[in-house]
N, C-alpha and C positions, 0 to 999 in steps of 0.2 A: 485872712487865712493865716497867718503866722498862729492866732488864738485857737483855732482850730489842732491846729497840727498840734499844740503844743500841748493841749486837755489831754486831746488821743494819747499822744507821749507820754503824759502821769496818768491816765488810767493803764497803756499796758506795760508802763514797766510798774505799778503799786498796785494791777486791779489783777487779778488769775484769768475773770471770766472771759471769754471773747472783745478784741478789742475791735469794736465795725470800722474803724479808720484807723489804719498802720502806715505810716509816715513814720520817720525820722527825718530830724535837724538837729544836729549836732549844735550850730549854733544858736538853737533856742534851752536848752539848760536848764537856763536862768530862767528863765517864761513857764517850763515845764513844773517848776518847784513852785512855783505864783500859785498854781492851780492844784494844789495842793487838798487844799480847804475845799473844793470842787467834788475832787475824790475823797473825799471824805464823806463828800451829803449823797454822792452812787452809795457807796457803804452804806453810809443810813439808813437811805430809802434801800436800800433790800434788805436791808436788818429789821426794818416796817413789815419788810412781804414775809418774811419770813416768820418774825413771831406773831402777825396776822391769821400766816398758816394754822402756825400752831395752833392758835384758840380758836380756828374752827375748826380741827380736827378731835380737840378735845384732849392732848396729850397729853400724860401724866407731869404735877412739874419737876420731878428729876431729871428727866424725860428731857421734856421741853427745855432745860436748864441747861440741858448737856448741849442739846440743837442750841442753843441761841449764842455758849462759850466756844463750840466746832465754830459755829458761822465766822464770829469775830476774826477767827485765828485762820480760819483756810482758805480765806476772799481776798487775803494776799500774799498766798499762795506761804505762810509760815516764815516768810521775811524777815519781820517785824520782831518776831521771835529770837531768829535766828541774830540777829546784833545786838538784842536782848542778850544771850548766852554770849555770843564770845565778849562784850564790856565784863560781864560778871567773873568771867573766865577771866578776862586779862586784870580788873581793877580789884579785886579780890583775892588774887594773887599776891601783891602785898609787894612788890617787883620791884626795883629802879625801872623811872619811865621811861628807858629803852626795850627792854625789857618786856613791860605794858606793852608796849603798841606794836612788839614782836607778838606777843601770845595776842593781840588784837585780832591778826591780819592768821591766825593758824586754822586751820580747818581740822582741824583733831579736835574732840567735845573733853572738856576737861570735868572734876567733880567741880567748881563752884559753878557750872554750867546748870549739870544735871538737876543739883541740890536745889539753888534759887528756883530753876525753871518747872519743876515741881512745886516749888512752893505759891510759884503765882497761881502756874493750872488748879492749885486748892484755893486758892485766895476767890478765884475769878468764880469757882463751882461753887463757891459756898458763897458769895455775895451774889452771885444772879439767881441762887434756888428760893433765896427771901427777897432780891426785888423783884422779881417774877411773879409775885401774885400782886403787883401794884407796874407791876410797867408801862411806862408812859410814853407815846407814841414820838414825840417832842422830843427828851430827850434821848432817846436811839437815834433820831434825828444827828443830832449836834456834838454826842461824844466822841465819833471819830472825825467829824469836823475840827472841833478843836484841836482833838489830840496829834492831827497834821497839819491844821495850821501854826501852832504851837513850834511844832517840831521844825513846819518850813521855815520861817521868819529866824528858826535859828543857824539852820543851816547859809540862810541870804546874808545872818550878820556875820556871824562868829569867823575869826581863820583855823582853816581845816588842816586836819592832820595832814601832812604833809604823803603820804599815800592814799589820801582819802579822794578818791572819784570824782570831785567836788572842785580839789585845793586848783585847777588850771580857769574854771569859771570863775573863782572868786575875785580878780583881778578885773574881773569885766565892769565899764560905766553903766552906769544907771538903775544898778542893784534897787536902788532906791523906792523905785516904780513896782516894782518885783513885791516891795513889801510892803508898798501900799494897796496895794491889791489884794495882797494875804490881807491885810486888816480890814478893806472891804468885804469883803467874802463872810466873815466869820461874824460883823454888825450881820447882815443882810440875812447871813444862813444861823442867824443867834436868833431875826426879828421873828425867822418864820417857824421855827423851832418853840416860842415860844407861845403862837400863835395854836398850833398843834395841838401845843400840851393843856395836858385836867391838872397838871400842877404848878405854873409859871414857875413859882418862888423856887420849889423843887428844882427843877430843869435850870436854872440860873445858878442857884448854887452847886449846884454838880458840874455848870459847865466853869465857873469863876477855883473848882477846886483841883480841876482837871490841867486846866491852867497854872495857877498855883505848881501841881506838880509834878507837869511838864519842864516848867521851870528854872524849879529847883534841882528834878532831878539831870537835865544835859548839863547844868551849870560843876554838878559834883563832878561828871563821866570827864566833860571837857574836863574841867582840871586835874583829874586823874591821870588823863590820856594823852592832855598835850593839846586837847584842838578836837573839833567840830570833823563828823565823818558821821555815814550811814552808817553804821552801825551803835553810833552815837543815835539818831534819829529813831530807827525802830529800838531803841532802850528805853526813851524820852515816852515814844507812845505808845509801849508796854508797861511803865509804871505808869502813867497818866492817868492811859484807859482802866489800869486797877483802881486807882484814888476816886476814881468819876463813879463808875461802880459801888464803889462801896459807899460813896454816898448816897445811890438811889437805894443801897441795900439799906443802909440804916436811916434814914427819913422815910418811912412811909405814911401813905395816907389815907 
């Protein structure tokens, strides 16, 4: 029953769609994080459904691309974009660490957040408007799985910033079990994506680039901000998913 509760806790926290089972247990936060790849799989399956509907409706490519890009951000309530913007405001301020951490918590939107958001969305739309002509169901499933899986691993592994919502749970014993669970889900959904994919080699390359981008983005942000946080997790997801969609755009089949 704990697994069911933890999964739907993750659903309720990271997906804006109505949660079928609403229950909260504060002692299961680490287990909740372990289900991030499964949350990514739910998002990916729905993304596949959106693409199928777009194909059935024969929407113009640019309109279809807009719908695909809007979905991937809207399905999580634009939460990860918020983290992306907060991190860029803090990091690009080039202030001392204490001031960067203060900016990270500031709810005001700064110039760096606005500029980097604009470039992120332009890059996403440009990549999607190219990739849409050879979109692959396996890639749609796997991209949000990998970005959230690697992000979740960092939250479960790396020391948090003092004000992070995950600070209290960092010292909890047995976290290795949750990291192992994340790894097992990545392998499972990776195999499923390869079976669904018309071009498995492209899907696997996309997954590898997404994972590498997530690792590097998270490492950079943690060094700049003095630890791990939910905002950094969102920043990591945004950058790594952009890297993945760029692979799909560049490598046509």
